[in-house]
C-alpha positions as CSV (number, residue, x, y, z in Angstrom):
1,M,-0.3,0.0,0.2
2,I,3.1,2.5,0.5
3,T,3.8,2.4,-2.8
4,Y,0.6,3.1,-4.0
5,L,0.9,6.7,-2.4
6,L,4.4,7.7,-2.9
7,A,6.6,9.4,-6.0
8,S,10.0,9.7,-5.7
9,S,12.8,12.7,-4.6
10,V,15.5,13.3,-2.3
11,L,15.9,16.7,-1.9
12,V,14.9,19.5,0.9
13,F,12.8,22.6,0.9
14,S,14.0,25.7,-0.2
15,Q,12.4,29.0,0.5
16,K,10.2,28.7,-2.6
17,P,10.0,25.0,-3.4
18,G,9.5,23.6,-6.7
19,F,7.2,20.7,-7.4
20,K,10.2,18.3,-7.5
21,E,11.3,19.4,-4.0
22,V,7.9,19.2,-2.8
23,D,7.2,16.0,-3.9
24,T,10.7,14.4,-3.0
25,T,10.6,16.0,0.7
26,T,7.0,14.6,1.7
27,Y,7.6,11.2,0.2
28,N,11.0,10.7,2.0
29,Q,9.4,11.9,5.2
30,F,6.5,9.8,4.6
31,L,8.9,6.6,4.3
32,R,11.0,7.9,7.4
33,G,7.5,8.2,9.4
34,E,8.4,11.8,10.0
35,W,4.8,12.5,10.8
36,K,5.0,16.3,12.3
37,N,7.6,17.0,9.7
38,L,5.5,16.1,6.7
39,I,2.4,18.1,8.3
40,S,4.7,20.8,8.5
41,S,6.2,20.3,4.9
42,G,2.6,19.4,3.3
43,K,1.1,22.5,4.6
44,N,3.6,24.6,3.4
45,A,3.3,23.3,0.1
46,L,-0.2,23.9,0.0
47,D,0.3,27.3,1.0
48,H,2.4,27.7,-2.1
49,G,-0.5,26.3,-4.2
50,Y,0.5,22.7,-4.7
51,D,-2.6,20.7,-4.3
52,Y,-2.3,16.9,-5.7
53,Y,-3.5,13.5,-4.9
54,Y,-0.2,12.1,-3.3
55,L,0.2,15.0,-1.3
56,Q,-3.3,15.0,0.1
57,M,-2.9,11.2,0.8
58,R,0.4,11.8,2.5
59,L,-0.9,14.7,4.7
60,A,-4.1,12.5,5.7
61,Y,-2.0,9.3,6.7
62,A,0.5,11.6,8.9
63,H,-2.6,13.0,11.0
64,F,-4.1,9.3,11.0
65,A,-0.9,8.1,12.2
66,L,-0.8,10.9,15.1
67,N,-4.5,9.8,15.9
68,H,-5.6,13.2,14.6
69,Y,-8.7,11.4,12.8
70,R,-10.7,14.5,12.7
71,Q,-8.1,16.6,10.9
72,S,-7.2,13.3,8.9
73,I,-10.9,13.7,7.4
74,I,-10.1,16.8,5.7
75,Y,-7.2,15.3,3.7
76,Y,-8.8,12.2,2.6
77,K,-11.9,14.1,1.4
78,N,-9.2,16.1,-0.5
79,A,-7.6,13.3,-1.9
80,L,-11.0,11.9,-3.0
81,S,-11.7,15.1,-5.0
82,H,-8.9,14.0,-7.1
83,S,-9.7,10.5,-7.1
84,S,-13.4,9.9,-6.3
85,N,-13.2,6.2,-6.2
86,D,-9.9,5.6,-4.7
87,P,-10.4,2.4,-2.5
88,V,-7.5,3.5,-0.3
89,A,-8.7,7.0,0.5
90,N,-12.5,5.7,1.1
91,E,-11.4,3.0,3.4
92,Y,-9.3,5.2,5.8
93,L,-11.9,8.0,5.5
94,Y,-14.5,5.3,7.1
95,Y,-12.0,4.5,10.1
96,C,-11.4,8.3,10.4
97,Y,-15.4,8.7,10.9
98,K,-15.0,5.8,13.0
99,Y,-12.7,6.5,15.3
100,S,-13.6,10.2,15.9
101,G,-16.8,9.3,17.2
102,R,-19.0,10.1,14.1
103,N,-20.4,6.8,13.8
104,L,-23.5,7.7,11.7
105,D,-21.1,9.4,9.2
106,A,-19.1,6.4,9.2
107,I,-22.3,4.2,8.4
108,V,-23.2,6.3,5.4
109,H,-19.7,6.6,4.1
110,S,-19.4,2.6,4.2
111,R,-21.7,2.5,1.1
112,S,-18.8,4.0,-0.7
113,L,-16.7,1.0,-0.2
114,T,-16.4,-1.8,-2.5
115,S,-18.1,-5.2,-1.6
116,A,-14.6,-6.7,-1.3
117,Q,-13.8,-3.8,1.2
118,N,-16.8,-4.3,3.2
119,N,-16.0,-8.1,3.6
120,Q,-12.5,-7.9,4.2
121,M,-12.8,-4.9,6.9
122,N,-16.1,-6.7,8.4
123,V,-18.2,-3.5,7.8
124,K,-21.8,-3.8,9.2
125,N,-24.0,-1.0,8.0
126,K,-27.3,-2.7,8.7
127,G,-28.8,-4.1,11.9
128,I,-27.8,-3.4,15.5
129,I,-25.3,-0.6,15.9
130,S,-24.8,-0.8,19.9
131,L,-26.1,-2.5,23.0
132,G,-25.6,-1.4,26.5
133,A,-26.6,-1.8,30.2
134,D,-26.3,0.3,33.5
135,H,-27.5,0.3,36.8
136,S,-27.4,3.5,39.4
137,L,-27.8,3.3,43.1
138,A,-28.2,6.4,45.3
139,F,-28.3,7.0,49.0
140,S,-28.5,10.5,50.9
141,N,-28.7,11.9,54.4
142,A,-32.2,13.2,53.6
143,E,-33.3,11.7,57.4
144,E,-31.4,14.8,59.1
145,I,-34.2,17.1,57.5
146,R,-37.5,15.3,58.3
147,D,-38.2,17.3,61.6
148,N,-37.4,20.7,59.4
149,I,-40.2,19.6,56.9
150,T,-43.0,19.2,59.2
151,S,-42.3,22.2,61.3
152,G,-43.1,25.8,60.4
153,I,-45.7,25.3,57.5
154,D,-49.1,26.9,57.6
155,P,-51.7,23.9,57.9
156,F,-54.1,26.0,55.7
157,R,-51.6,26.2,52.9
158,E,-52.4,22.8,51.0
159,G,-49.1,21.6,49.2
160,V,-46.5,18.8,49.3
161,Q,-43.0,18.5,50.3
162,K,-40.5,15.4,49.9
163,A,-37.1,14.2,50.1
164,T,-35.4,11.1,48.8
165,Y,-33.7,8.6,50.7
166,S,-32.4,6.1,48.4
167,M,-32.9,4.9,44.4
168,N,-32.4,1.8,42.2
169,S,-32.4,2.3,38.6
170,T,-31.6,-0.1,35.7
171,A,-31.7,1.0,32.0
172,F,-30.8,-0.8,28.7
173,N,-29.9,0.9,25.6
174,L,-30.1,-0.3,21.8
175,S,-29.5,1.3,18.7
176,H,-29.8,0.1,15.1
177,T,-29.9,1.1,11.5
178,I,-32.8,2.4,9.5
179,G,-32.3,2.7,5.9
180,K,-28.9,4.2,4.2
181,T,-29.0,7.4,6.5
182,A,-30.4,6.9,9.8
183,I,-30.2,5.4,13.3
184,M,-33.0,4.3,15.5
185,E,-32.1,4.8,19.3
186,Y,-33.8,3.2,22.5
187,R,-33.4,3.5,25.8
188,V,-35.5,1.9,28.7
189,T,-35.2,2.7,32.4
190,H,-36.9,1.5,35.3
191,M,-36.5,3.2,38.7
192,N,-37.6,2.4,42.3
193,K,-37.0,5.1,45.1
194,T,-37.9,5.5,48.7
195,E,-38.7,8.9,49.8
196,Y,-40.2,11.2,53.0
197,S,-43.4,12.7,51.9
198,Y,-45.4,15.5,53.6
199,F,-48.4,16.9,52.3
200,I,-51.4,19.0,53.3
201,D,-55.1,18.9,52.0
202,N,-57.9,20.7,53.5
203,T,-55.9,21.6,56.5
204,V,-55.2,17.8,57.0
205,S,-51.4,16.8,57.3
206,Y,-50.5,13.5,56.0
207,L,-47.1,11.9,56.6
208,S,-45.5,9.0,54.9
209,T,-41.8,8.3,56.2
210,E,-40.8,5.5,53.6
211,Q,-42.9,6.0,50.6
212,S,-41.9,3.7,47.6
213,I,-42.1,5.3,44.0
214,N,-41.7,3.2,40.7
215,Q,-41.1,4.7,37.6
216,T,-40.4,3.7,34.0
217,E,-39.2,5.5,31.0
218,Y,-39.0,4.9,27.3
219,S,-36.8,7.0,25.3
220,L,-37.1,6.6,21.2
221,D,-35.1,8.8,18.9
222,V,-34.3,8.6,15.0
223,K,-31.0,10.2,14.2
224,I,-31.1,11.0,10.4
225,A,-28.0,12.4,8.6
226,L,-28.8,15.3,6.4
227,T,-25.4,15.9,5.1
228,E,-21.7,14.8,6.0
229,G,-21.3,16.1,9.5
230,L,-25.1,17.2,9.9
231,S,-27.7,15.2,11.3
232,V,-31.4,15.7,12.9
233,K,-32.7,13.6,15.8
234,P,-36.6,14.0,16.6
235,G,-37.8,11.7,19.5
236,L,-39.9,11.0,22.3
237,H,-39.7,10.5,25.9
238,F,-42.6,8.5,27.8
239,I,-42.5,8.4,31.5
240,Q,-44.9,6.5,33.7
241,T,-44.9,6.9,37.5
242,A,-47.0,5.0,40.2
243,I,-47.4,6.5,43.5
244,P,-49.2,4.9,46.3
245,L,-52.5,5.8,47.1
246,Y,-53.6,5.4,51.1
247,D,-57.0,5.0,53.0
248,L,-56.8,8.5,54.5
249,N,-59.0,7.3,57.5
250,S,-55.7,5.2,58.2
251,Y,-53.3,7.8,57.2
252,G,-52.4,9.7,60.3
253,F,-49.7,12.1,61.1
254,N,-48.2,9.7,63.5
255,P,-45.4,8.1,61.5
256,A,-45.6,4.9,63.2
257,Q,-49.4,4.4,62.2
258,N,-50.2,1.7,60.1
259,K,-51.2,3.0,56.6
260,T,-53.6,1.0,54.5
261,E,-52.8,1.4,50.7
262,L,-55.5,1.2,48.2
263,G,-53.7,1.2,45.1
264,K,-51.3,3.4,42.8
265,L,-51.7,6.7,41.2
266,T,-50.5,6.4,37.6
267,V,-49.2,9.6,36.3
268,R,-48.1,9.5,32.6
269,S,-45.8,12.4,30.9
270,L,-44.6,12.7,27.2
271,V,-41.7,14.5,26.3
272,P,-41.5,15.5,22.3
273,K,-37.8,16.7,21.5
274,V,-35.5,17.3,18.8
275,M,-32.0,18.1,18.2
276,I,-30.0,19.4,15.4
277,E,-26.2,18.8,15.5
278,K,-23.0,19.7,13.2
279,K,-19.9,18.1,13.6
280,T,-16.7,19.8,12.3
281,T,-12.8,19.0,12.7
282,Y,-12.6,20.4,16.2
283,V,-15.9,21.4,17.2
284,D,-19.3,19.7,17.3
285,I,-22.3,22.1,18.0
286,G,-25.9,21.5,18.6
287,V,-29.2,23.0,19.3
288,S,-32.3,21.2,20.7
289,Y,-35.8,21.8,21.9
290,A,-38.0,19.7,24.4
291,Y,-41.5,20.5,25.8
292,I,-42.0,19.5,29.5
293,D,-45.0,18.8,31.6
294,F,-44.1,17.6,34.8
295,N,-45.9,18.3,38.4
296,N,-48.4,20.4,36.5
297,I,-45.6,22.7,35.3
298,T,-45.2,23.1,31.7
299,A,-41.8,24.2,30.3
300,N,-40.4,24.8,26.8
301,Q,-36.7,24.1,27.1
302,A,-33.9,24.9,24.5
303,G,-30.5,23.8,24.8
304,L,-27.4,24.6,23.2
305,H,-24.5,22.1,23.0
306,A,-20.8,22.3,22.2
307,T,-18.1,19.8,22.1
308,V,-14.3,21.0,21.6
309,F,-11.7,18.6,20.3
310,P,-8.4,20.8,20.7
311,F,-6.4,17.9,18.8
312,G,-8.8,16.7,16.6
313,N,-9.5,13.6,18.3
314,L,-10.8,11.9,21.5
315,N,-7.8,12.3,23.5
316,L,-9.3,15.4,25.0
317,Y,-12.7,17.0,24.7
318,I,-14.6,19.8,26.5
319,T,-18.1,19.7,26.7
320,S,-20.7,22.4,27.6
321,D,-24.3,22.0,27.7
322,T,-26.6,25.1,28.5
323,Y,-30.5,24.8,28.8
324,F,-32.7,27.7,28.8
325,Q,-36.3,27.1,30.4
326,F,-39.5,29.0,30.0
327,A,-41.7,27.3,32.9
328,A,-45.5,28.1,33.7
329,H,-48.0,27.1,36.1
330,E,-51.4,28.6,37.0
331,G,-50.7,31.7,35.2
332,N,-47.2,32.4,36.7
333,S,-44.3,31.8,34.9
334,E,-40.4,32.1,35.3
335,F,-37.0,31.7,33.5
336,N,-34.3,29.1,34.5
337,L,-30.9,28.3,33.4
338,L,-28.9,25.3,33.7
339,F,-25.0,24.9,33.0
340,K,-23.2,21.4,32.7
341,P,-19.9,21.4,31.5
342,M,-17.7,18.6,31.6
343,A,-14.0,17.6,30.3
344,G,-12.9,14.3,29.2
345,I,-8.9,13.1,28.7
346,K,-7.4,10.0,27.5
347,V,-5.1,8.8,30.7
348,H,-3.9,5.7,28.9
349,D,-5.0,3.5,26.1
350,N,-7.1,1.6,28.5
351,F,-8.5,4.6,30.5
352,W,-10.4,7.8,30.2
353,I,-11.7,10.1,32.7
354,E,-14.3,12.7,32.7
355,L,-15.0,15.3,35.1
356,G,-18.4,17.2,35.1
357,A,-20.6,19.6,36.8
358,G,-23.9,20.9,36.9
359,F,-25.5,24.3,38.3
360,P,-27.4,26.2,39.4
361,D,-31.0,24.7,39.8
362,Q,-32.1,21.0,38.1
363,F,-35.4,20.9,38.5
364,N,-38.5,19.5,36.1
365,F,-35.8,19.0,33.5
366,Y,-35.0,16.9,30.6
367,D,-31.3,15.9,30.0
368,M,-31.0,15.6,26.3
369,K,-27.6,14.2,26.1
370,N,-28.3,10.9,28.5
371,K,-31.9,10.8,27.7
372,T,-33.0,11.2,31.4
373,A,-35.9,13.1,33.0
374,Y,-35.7,14.7,36.2
375,N,-39.7,14.9,37.3
376,N,-39.6,15.0,41.1
377,I,-40.1,18.0,43.1
378,E,-36.9,18.5,44.6
379,K,-34.3,20.8,43.4
380,I,-30.7,19.5,42.6
381,S,-28.8,22.9,43.3
382,R,-25.2,21.8,42.0
383,G,-23.6,18.4,41.2
384,L,-20.2,17.3,40.7
385,S,-19.3,13.9,38.7
386,V,-16.5,11.7,38.0
387,N,-16.8,9.2,35.2
388,M,-14.0,6.4,34.4
389,I,-14.1,4.5,31.3
390,F,-12.3,1.5,30.3
391,P,-12.4,0.6,26.8
392,V,-12.8,-3.5,26.1
393,Y,-11.1,-3.5,22.5
394,K,-11.7,-7.2,22.2
395,L,-15.5,-6.7,22.9
396,P,-15.4,-4.0,21.2
397,G,-17.1,-1.9,23.7
398,K,-16.4,-0.1,27.1
399,V,-16.9,-0.4,31.0
400,F,-17.8,2.6,33.0
401,I,-18.3,3.8,36.6
402,N,-19.6,7.2,37.5
403,Y,-20.2,9.3,40.8
404,Q,-21.7,11.8,41.4
405,H,-22.1,14.2,44.3
406,L,-25.4,16.0,44.3
407,S,-26.7,19.0,46.7
408,V,-30.4,18.6,46.7
409,D,-32.9,21.3,48.1
410,S,-36.2,19.9,49.7
411,Y,-39.1,22.3,49.2
412,F,-42.6,22.9,50.3
413,F,-44.5,23.3,46.9
414,P,-47.7,25.1,47.5
415,A,-50.6,23.9,45.4
416,D,-51.7,27.5,44.1
417,N,-48.1,28.2,42.7
418,Q,-45.7,25.7,42.5
419,L,-43.1,28.2,40.9
420,D,-42.8,29.9,44.4
421,P,-41.9,27.2,47.0
422,F,-40.5,27.9,50.2
423,N,-39.2,26.1,53.3
424,M,-36.0,24.9,51.9
425,N,-33.9,22.3,53.4
426,S,-30.8,20.8,51.9
427,Y,-29.0,17.4,52.1
428,T,-26.6,15.5,50.0
429,T,-27.0,12.6,47.6
430,H,-24.5,10.3,46.5
431,L,-25.0,8.4,43.1
432,I,-22.9,5.8,41.6
433,T,-23.5,4.3,38.2
434,G,-22.0,1.1,36.7
435,G,-22.6,0.0,33.3
436,I,-21.2,-1.8,29.9
437,S,-21.7,-0.9,26.4
438,W,-20.9,-2.7,22.9
439,T,-20.5,-1.0,19.7
440,R,-20.2,-2.6,16.4
């Protein structure tokens, strides 16, 4: 394959190189594996007006050898502009897309490969793309604020206040191709949590010290390629929550009282959503929209998403997700802002680490990136997270473990205006998530 890429020459650049000097210098640098020198020489040649197939291929492979996959894409595409059916450029361009996290572009481009290449490279552009599962466990010190929740609230003010003790959640992910230019993504989550619940109805107070809540979520998205690097992803997220219903005659203020459960109140919510994303060499940028109706509060949520790749690969990336919410309840409205930065770095070939944060208030919120609904009536005022990723190349896939430290604020939400809660009491939640994923 090397001889396929090269012409011959042995001279060194002058200040104004001729074609022979350019070709000779970049050829020899390619043979010696002097990738950084080759990139410098090649860019200098391009600046002087030299643009031909072999020069673009050498530059492309130099970036590829240095794991600069996103930069390599540029030069392989330039080489294909000189020879559109070239099998070597098409093969390496496929791997550049795949290794830089652009799976949809890789799938679309795989159709430019020959049948022999698809078989030799074991390319699968139909069927299942990825599978995954994860489990989350959370625990808190909410017991420390129980007495504060039931004291100091006007008994004539109807409303509710809660605090979560613990939570278990299991999720499964699946994605597969649809046609030639789309991927269908599924996520199913089942969650169980134990909470402290205090509410007032018609001047009567009710208290449940260990109320069990079950919630199931279904997320469905279709990621459609519009052009190279540009995609649109519409979707729906369905939430079903089961809340215990008690016989109020057996439901007293005394926490030790035996309460008779009559059944479950089922609350259903549907979140329509859409995201448009553009992937470039150094920056991925996207905008999103979701309509939320949680706890009788409606919200139009807009998101701005950006990820920067300083080296043009996945060795270092910095992500920023900013959400703007316009919420309304019973004629009242408010504007909310949520900022979630994150940075990821490759520590070793078999170890990545990501550090993230979130602030100020996460409440009645839909996380577009993680396909997760936050529909409880507590507010996460800030969060810090550490995510450790261990690639398993023989799988191929990855194992990960994530820890989040969350500062949570419990409020009394009055029935007449849930946008104006009071009686804030803060506690801390620790959330640990572990999972595994397989990607074809």
